[in-house]
N, C-alpha and C positions, 0 to 999 in steps of 0.2 A: 298686854299693857305692862305687866310685871317685867317682861323681857326688855321693853323699851326703857323703862325706868332704870333697870340694871345697866343697860348699855349706855344710857346717858350718864350715869354715875361713873362708870369706868372711863368714858371719854373725858369727863370733867376732871377726874383725878389725874389722868395722864397729862392734860393741858396744864393744870396747876403745877404738876411735878416738873414739866419742861420749863415753865416760867421760872421756877425756883432754881433749876440747873443753870439757866441762862444768866440769872443775876449772879450766881456763884462764879461762873466763868468770867463775867465782866469784872467782878471784884478781884479775882486772881490776876487777870490780865492787867488791870490798872495798878495793882500792888507791885507788879514786876517792873513797871515803868518808873517808879519812884526810887531812883538810885542816886546816891550821892556822887557828885562829879569827882573825877580824879584830881587830886591836888598836886601842885608842884611847888615846893618850897625853895626859894632862892635867897641866898645871902651873899654878901660881898665876897667872901673868900671862896665861894663855890663848893664848899664842903658839906653844905646842908643836905639832909636826906631828900631824895627826889623820888616821887611816885607819879609816873606819867604814862601816857598811851604808847604802845609799841608802834614803832615805824621801822622800816628796813634801814633807814639812815641811822637812827639811834642805835639799833642793834649792831650795825657795822662799826659805828663809832666806839663801842665798848668791847666787842668780841676780840679776845686775845690781847687786850690792852688794859682792862680794868675789871675788877669783880663787879658783878651785877646779878640781878634776879629777874626771872620772867614769870609772871603770874598769868596762868591760863584761865581767863575769866569768861563766863557766859552771863549775859543779861538775865536769862531766865532761871539762873541758879541762885537759890536763896543763900546757900553757903558762901558763894562768891560775893554776893552783895553784902553779907555780914562781914566777911573778911575785908572787903574794900573799906567799909565803914570803920572797922577796927584799925586798919593801917592809917587811914586818914586822921582818926582821932589821936593816934599815938606817933605819927610820923616824926615829930620834932624829937622824940626820944630814941629814934633808931640811931645806930652808930653813924658818925660823920662819914661821908663818902658813900652812903647807901644809895643805890639806884635800883628801882623796881620798875620794870616795864610791864604794863598790863596788855597782854595779847588776847585777842578775841578767839575764844575756843572754837567758835563756829566757822570762822573764816581763815584762820592761820593754819590750814591743813598741813602744808609742807613743814612748817616750824614744829607742829605737833609730832609729825613723823620723825623729824630729826632728833627729837628728844624723847621719843617713846611715850608720849602723853596719851593716855586713854580715857582720862576723866577730867572734867572741869575742876576748878579750885585746887589745881596742882601748881606748885611753885618750884622752879628749877633754879638753884643757886650755882652760878658759874664763876670760877676763879679767874685771875688775870691772864692765865694762859689759854682760856677758852674751854677748859675742862669742867664738866659737871661734877660738883663736889657733893651736892645733896639734891634730892628730889623729895619734896614734902607734899603730902596729900592733905588738903584742908587744915593747914597748921593754924595754931593760935598766933596772934601778933607776937607774943613772947617767944614762941618756938622759932618764928621767922627771924626775929632780932638776933637770937643766938646763932642761928645758921649763917646769917649774913656777917655777924661779928667775927666768926671763924675764918672768913675769907678775906677780910680787910687787913 
């Protein structure tokens, strides 16, 4: 009888523990979904800072013609989400002419290889000739502004 009670107690604790883990996982998954959308600021003279999603067309439009930055972002990365929020909050204060393309770290494999990117939350700043002038790992918005200002 004592063995049955002990076994029941162990099984009960295990089930309760699994239930707690399940709710923790759900909370983590749901918190990863709540990401601020990427903003694009447009003004009449076309010089306002732009923060938008990476596309091959946008990349080709700028490469070798205009300075820009590529932000290798992952939705599951809390640092990336925080940096996205910081850029969005401060975008109007970035230098005129700033362009930041947000590339998906998980799907843009060839692009990552081209720039030697091994971790998410990395930003590559590219000058008007197409040369990488800085590679920043999880920079603050201020560090990013300074790096971009040096290329414009």
